[in-house]
Structures are given as structure tokens and as C-alpha cells.
N, C-alpha and C positions, 0 to 999 in steps of 0.2 A: 701775365696770363690773359688778361682782358685784351691787350693789344694783339696778341697772337690769334685769339679767337676772332677779333674783328677783321684782321687782315685775311684770315682764312675765309670768313664770310664774304668779304668783298671779292676775293679771288674766285670763289665758287659761283657767286650769284645765287638767285633763288633756287633752293634745292628742289630736285625733281621729286615726284611722288615716290618713286622707287627708293631714293636715298632716305627720304623721311621715314618710310615704313621700315627700312632696314635699321635705322637708328632706334625706332620704337622697339623693334624685335630684339635688338641687342640689350636694351634696357630691361626688357622682360626677361631675357635670358640671365642677366645679372641677378635678378631677383630669384628666379625659379631654380637656378643651378646652385644657389647658396642659401636655401631656406633654413637649413639647420644652423648654419653659422649666424644668420641674422637672429633667429630665435634665441640662440645661446647668448649673443651679444646684448640683445635688449633685456633678456632675463637678468643678466649680470648687472646691467646698468641700473635696473630698478631695484635689485635686491631680491624681490619675489615678483615674478611675472610668469605665468604659466606658458609653456610652449604653445599650447592651443590658442591662448589669447593672442600671442604674438603672430602666429600664423594666420589666424582669421582676420585680425585687424590690420596687420601690416602688409599682407600679401594676398591672401585669398579674396578678401573683401574688395580689393581694388582691381582684380583681374577683369571683371565685366566692364569696368569703366575704361580700362586700357583697350580692351577688344572693341568697344564701341567707338573709341576715337580712331583706332586703326581702320576700322571698317568704313568710316565716313570721311576720312581725311581727303580722299580724292574728290569727293563731291564738294566738300567745304572749300577746296582750293580753286574751284572753277569761277571764272569771272561772271559777273552779273551784267547782262547787256542793258544799256540805257537807251531810251528812245528808239525802239526797234523800227518804228515807222520813219524815223528821222533819216534813215539811210537813203530813202527816196529823195531827200532834199540835200544830199551831200554831207550829212553829218553821221559820224559813227562814234559811239561812246560806250564805255564799260567801266565797271568797278572791279579792280583786281585785288584779292587778298594778298598782301605782301608781307614777308617776314620783317620783323623789326631789326634784327641783328643779333646782339648778344643779350641774353636774359640772365639776370641774377636771381637766385632763389635762396632765401634764408629760411631754414627749417626750424621747427620747435622740437622739444624733447618728449612730448607726450606720445606722439606716433612718429618717431624720428625717421622711419623709412617711408611709410605711406605718404606723409605730408611733404616730402621732397620729390618722390617719384611721380606722383600724379601731376603736379604742375610742370615737371620736366617733360613728361609725355606730351602735354599740351603745347609746350614751347617747341619741342622737336617736330610735332605735327605741323605747326605753323611755319617751320623752316628755319628756326633759329639755332644758334649755338647757346650752350647752357653752362653756367658756373653755379655750383651749389655750395652754400655755407651750411655745414651740419652744426647742430647744437652741441656745445661743449658739455652740457649737463649729462647727456648720454654719450660719453666719450668713447666707449668701446664700440658702439654702433657707428659712430662717426669715423673712427679709425678703420673699421672694417670696410665701410663704403669707400673711403679714400684708397684703401689697398686694392679693392676689386675694380674700381672704375677704369684704371689704365689697362686692364685685361680685356675690356670690351670696347673702349673708346680711345681715340686719339685725344690728347688734351685740348686740341683746338675744336673738338666737337662737344665734349662734355668733360668738365673738370670738377673735382671735389676739393673743397677747402676746409680745413679743420683749424681749431684754435679758440681762444677765449674771447672775452668781451672786446679787447682791443682789436683783434682781428675782425670781429663782427662789425665794429664801428668803421674800420677802414673799408671793409667790403661794402657796407651800406652807402659809403660816400663815393664809390666808383661811378664813372660815367657810363653806366649800362644804358641799353636802349629800353629796358623795362626791368623793374625790380618787383619781385613777388615775395611777400613776407607773411608768415603765419606765426602768431604768437599773441601776447597780451596787448591790450590797448596802450598801456604805458610804454612798452618798448616800441609799439607801432608808431607812437608819436615821434620817438627819437629817430626811427628809420625814415619816416617821412621828411623830417627836418634835414637829415643827412642827404637824402636824395634830391631835395629842393635846390641844393647848391648847383647841381648840374641839370636841373629841370628834368629829372628822370621821372617818367610816369610810374606810379606805384599801385599795385594791387595789395590791399591789406586784408588778410583773413584773420579776424580777431575773435574775441569771445564776448562774454557778457553774462548777466544773470538771467538765464532762460526761465521764463515763468511757465507754470502749468496751471491751467484752469480745469478743475473737475466740474463738469456741467451741472447746473441746478436741476432739481426734479428727478434725480435718479434713485433707483431702488437699492436695497442693501447689497444685492449681488453685483450691481454695477459699481458701487463704491468699493466693494471688496476687490473686484477685478482691477479697478483703477489703482488702488493702493498697492497691490502686488506688482503690477506692471511698472509703476513709477518707481517703486523701491528698487526693482531689478535694474531699471535704466540708470538710476543714480550710481550703481555699483560697477558699471562698465569701466574697466581700466582703473579701478579704485576711485571712480568719480573724476578722474583726470582727463576729461573730454570736453572740448569746447561746446558740444551740443547736449551735454548732460542737463537734465532738469535741475534747477538750482533752488527754486522755491515753489510751493504748491498752494494755490488758493482753492479752498474747499468750502462749500456751503456751511454756515455756522453749525447747523444742527447735525452735520455729518462728520465733523472733525474727529471726534472720538472714534467713530467706526473706521474712518480712513486710517488713522494712526495705528489702530489695532491690526488692520489688514497689512499695513506696511511692516509693522513689527513682526508679525507672523511670517511674512515672506522672507525677511532678512534672517530670522532665526533658522528657517528651513534651508536657506541658501548656505549659511555658514555655521554649522554645528561646532566648528573649530576655526580659529583665525590665525593664531601665531604660527602654527606648523602647517597651515593649509597652503599648498603650492598654488591654488587657484585664487587666493586673496592677494590682490596686487598691493604692493607697498607704495608709500609716498616715494617719489623718485629720488629725493635726497633729504638731508637733514633740514636745510632751510625751509623747504616746502612742508615737511613734517611739522616744524615749529610754527610756521605761518598758519596752518589749518588749526592746530591746537590753540593758537592765539585767538582765532576767530571764535572758537567754541567757548573758551574761558571768558572772553570779553562779553559774549552773550549771556553767559551764566551770571557774571558779576553784575550785569545790568538788569537782571530780573527775569531772564528767559527760563523756560522749563526745558532742561536739557536731559535727554534720555539716551544713554549709551546702550546699544543692543549688543552687548558682549556675551559670548558663551559662558556658561557657568564654569567657574574655576580658573578663568583666564584673566590676568591683570592687563588691562589695556587703558591707554595706549602703551605700546611697547617700543621703546627707543631702539633696541637692538635690531628689530626687524623693520622699524619705521612703519608699523601698522597701527591704524586708528580704527576702533570699532565703528560700525555703522551708527550714525548719530541722528536722532530726530529732535528737532528744536521747535518748540511752540512759544508763542508770546514774543516774537521778534518785533522790535520797534525801530523807528528810523534812527535813533541815537546809537544803535549797535553797528559795529564794523561789518558784521555779517549781512546787514541790510544793504550795504553799499558795495562790498567787494565780492568778486566771483570766488566761490569757495575752492573749486578744483580739488575736491577731496570727498570722502564718504559721508557727507553731511547733507541733510535735507531739512529745510525750514518749511513748516506747515502753518499756514495762516487761514483764519476763517473769513468769509465774506457774507454780507447780508443779501446782496443782489448782484446781478451781473454788471450793472453800471458801476458799482463800487469796485468790483474786481478789475474792470477795465480802467477805471480812473487810477487805481494803484499801479498798474502796469505802465500806463501812459505818463505817469509822473516821473518815470525813470528812463535812462537811456535805452534806445531800441536794442533788443537782444538779437542774438544770432538766429534763434528759433523760438517760436511761441508754441506751446503744446496745449491741446484741447483733448480732454477725455470725456467722451459722450457722443451722442448721435450727431450726424451732420445735418442738423435742422436749422430753423430760422435763427435760433440763439447762436449757433456756430457761425453762421454767415454774418451775424451782427458782430461777433467777436473778431472775425477776420477783417471786416470793413473798418472796425473801430479801433484797431490796434496797429502797431507798426513793428515789423521784425524782418530779419533776413529771409525767413521761411516760416511755414506753419506745418505742424505735424499733428494728426489726429489719431488718437488711440494706440500709438506705437512710437517707440524711441527712434528718432532720426528718420521717420518715414519720408520726410521731404527729400532725403538723399537716395531713396531707392531707385527712381527712374534714372537710367544712365545719362540721359540728355538733360536732366533738370539742372539749371544753374544753381551753384552753391556759393553763397556769399552773404555778407552782412549788410547792414545799412546804418548810417550814423556811426556811433561809437563801436558797433560790432563789426565794422569793416567797410571797405570800398572796393567795388568790382566783384567779379564772380568768376568761377571756373567750373570744371566738369563739362563733358560733352562739348558742344559747339561754343558755349560760353568761354571755355578754356582756349579753344582755337582763336576766338575773337580777341581775347585778352592779350594774346601775344602776336597779333596781326595788325597791320595798318591797311585800311581799305582805301586803296589808291585809285582815284578817278583818272581815267585816260580818255580824252575826247579829241577827235580830229575832224577837220572839215576840208572838203575838196571844192567848196563853192567858189565861184569866180569873184565874189565880193566878201567883205567882212561883215558878219552879223553884229559884232559888238563895236564896230567903228563909229556907230551913231552916237556913242557916249562921249566922243571927242568933239571939240569945237572945230569949225563954227556951227552953231545951231540955227539952221535956216527955218523959214516959216513953216514948211510942211512938218518938220519935226516938232516944232512948238505946238502946232495944232493937234498933231497926233498925241502928244503927251497930255494935253488938256482933255481930249476926248477919252483917252484911256482912264484917266482919273475920274471923270464924270461917270463913266460906265461902272467903274469899281464902287464908287459911292452909292449908286442906285442899287447895285446888287447887295451891298452890305445892309442898306436900309430895308430892303425887301425881306431879308432874312430876319432882321430884328422885328419887323412888323408881324411876320408869321409867328414868331415866338411869343408875341404879346408883351415883350419887354422893351420899353421905349427909353430906359435910362441909358445914358452914355456909360458904356462899360458894365452895364448891369447883368445880372444872372437870373435865370428863372428860379 
């Protein structure tokens, strides 16, 4: 399949704008003409996942991003002219965005449609051929995508691969021109190792323990609003979202008030859970058991664990793979939940004395995909942004950093490498190729070859002396006379 796609790519050459847009339109049609089938498939894969949740998160939510990419692809394809004045001297240069060739995309199970379609749109916009490996955990959705793709695409344009871990390992080891992976940091390590054998560049969209800081100095109404919003955000897709808040840092004196607000919001959201079609299940039994293990480990090690279960319901329920919303206080570094991304309906709440302590806690851990701040955009917020490291920052709303269509989305450090969405996605799947030509009657760079005659030696000495004087003048103006010093 890879050989066929690469041969087709070479035969076609860089795809025209019309071809790229037509491919994006066909991928959009694949989604929009099969929405009910996708909603049914993802609902079946999860066990309980509402039709509305699937439609909003898998399809409707990504349509503006697809439209933005489609609208701007022509502009992003245009070369950038270098040295425009240089044409007067016989030099012409430009940088051309060039497709890489064949892009491999490995998708996750939590949003099995959304998180393969968006990178595929970016790759197609950049002029590439695409191979997609769907997650085997959401097998019905994977089979549906594999069944539908040939109706809209020749296999040399876009192909869908299904199968288990062995297929995924083989796929990750192929000699793609770029490999895009969304999933956990642990699997991301294996993907990067496999890609390294062929020196394949990799974009890793991973996760992390996303922190939330409730700003100091807020009133009761602000704390109540923050508690309600954060609790709501934790429950999107049953907490199985890479940008979900994972733990909350609340001023010490406001912890009880925050927990009460979060509890009230959760009870209002879910008067019933087991038979509630809007309450998303854990995707499978291993994930169900993993989340329960994190809760029980925290409880055994002394944490205060509160299950916000409706009256009369016995939860967790293995038959539906549903776990009640759970609030945990007293989390310490020895607990598994302090280190592992939860990916479930569990929220840890920690108190902090002052902002410096909260920032120290965040900075002592791997950089998350997103850091949340609930409070005003004041000096304290700017201090938080400058003093912490994360893929993005969102203030006062869940995933706010993803709202602008052209905002790059990606992690840093353990939470990911590279970014996509908007032009960042186009760039991720492009090579910026410099093309420079000269019509001069002599060689500009020939002076780098021997013999080095006296005029060239004198020129080199004079150029260096001039550069030294310039550097020293700048240092003198800055008032810093140390070698390599900073103000």
C-alpha cells in the first residue's frame, strides 16, 4: 500500500490546488453523508455514548477547522519570495511549500473519527497521500471507516488500515515521509522508536496531567462558578479527553467551597447514571479497571475519596462500565493518581498556600498538554503563564485554547512534539524548499575555494574587525561587559 501511494505521488507531482480541495471535499462528504452510521458505531464501541456527544465531538466540532483549512490552502501553498531586491543583481530566490509524500496517521480510541480526520485534512491540504491506522479498541468505528473510504478515495490517495497491536507496530515502522500519532506518552515512545529506524519525522499528540489553578483572592460566586465549570469539563466524554482538567489547585481557604460547588454541579448533571444515555462509559474493561485501580490506590494510601453517585445506584457498575464522578482530596506524591493521567470521571482537588507554591507543584511535573486558569486575566494570570510550561493555556473555559481555527494545537515535552490545526497542520506535513538561482556572469560563492589571494584575506580580516566593533558597541550600550553576560 505504501509503495503504491508513493508511486502515485511521484507520478502526479505536487498536487494542484483544485486536486487538494477536491480531496478535502471528499473527506468531508465521507463524514457528512454517514453521520448516523458513525454515531451508531462509536456508541456501540463505548457501550454508552450519546448520539449528540458523538455528533458534536466527532463531526460538528471539527467542521470549522476543515473549512478554515480549505479556505486558506491556496494562500498557504504560495511561495515566499527571497531577496526581492536581489533580482536587480541577477539573483532570484523563493521558498516553496512542498508536499512530503506519504503521511501515516495513527489514531486513538477516545475520538476515533475526529482525531484521524483532522490530521488527514492537513496532510491532504499540503498535497500528500495518506494512510490511516484506526484504533482497534473502537473496532466498529474502525471497520466503518475502512468500509467507507474506498467509496470516496482511490487507495493510492487515502487508505484505511485496521488491526490490532501487531498491525500498529508494523504500521509505525513503515518508511513514511511523516508519521502522525495521537495517544498516550507510553505508546508514543514506542511509535517514535519504530519511526527512528527509517528516520521518519514524527508528530506526537500526547496527553498529560492537565493542571487547573483557581486564582487566589476570588469571592464565593467566583469559586462556585469555577467549581461548576471545572466539574463539567471533567465529564466531557466521561473524562476520556486529552485536554480534560486532571487536578485542581485551589486556595487553601476555598477548598471546601470549591468541592461543594463541584459536587452540586455533578449531582445536577447526573440525577441518574447507570441508565443515563448521556453518561459515557469507560471504553473497555481494561480502562474501567485501570481507573478503578487509581481510585482504590488513592483511598488505600489515605486520600479522601468521594463518589458523587445518585441515590439508590450502586456504582461502579461493571455491566455498563460506568464509574460515578469522583472527587479526591489529600492526594500525595506516593499515589498512582498523582503520576498517571486519569482518563476517567475523577478529579483531584489540592489546596495551595500561595501562587508560587501552586506553580512549583506544576513545574515539578512533566509539562502538560494544557494548563487551565480560572480567574481574571490580571497580573497573577500573566505570572502563571510566564512561570509555567504547557502546550497551551486556557482561561475560564474548557479547551478555550482550541477555539480559534488557526491556533496551533500540540504539546511540549512529554505532552507532545509538533502541532497541527490551521496553518500549523499544513506546515507539519510540508517541506519548505528553498529554490535560488543566479544569472550573474561570475560565481558569488566561488571565493570560498582556494587559492585565497591577498585581496580576499584582507577582506576577511576587515569584515571580522567590523563585526567585532559592532558587537562591542551593542554590549556597551546594554551596560553589560561580561563575555556572554545578560542584563
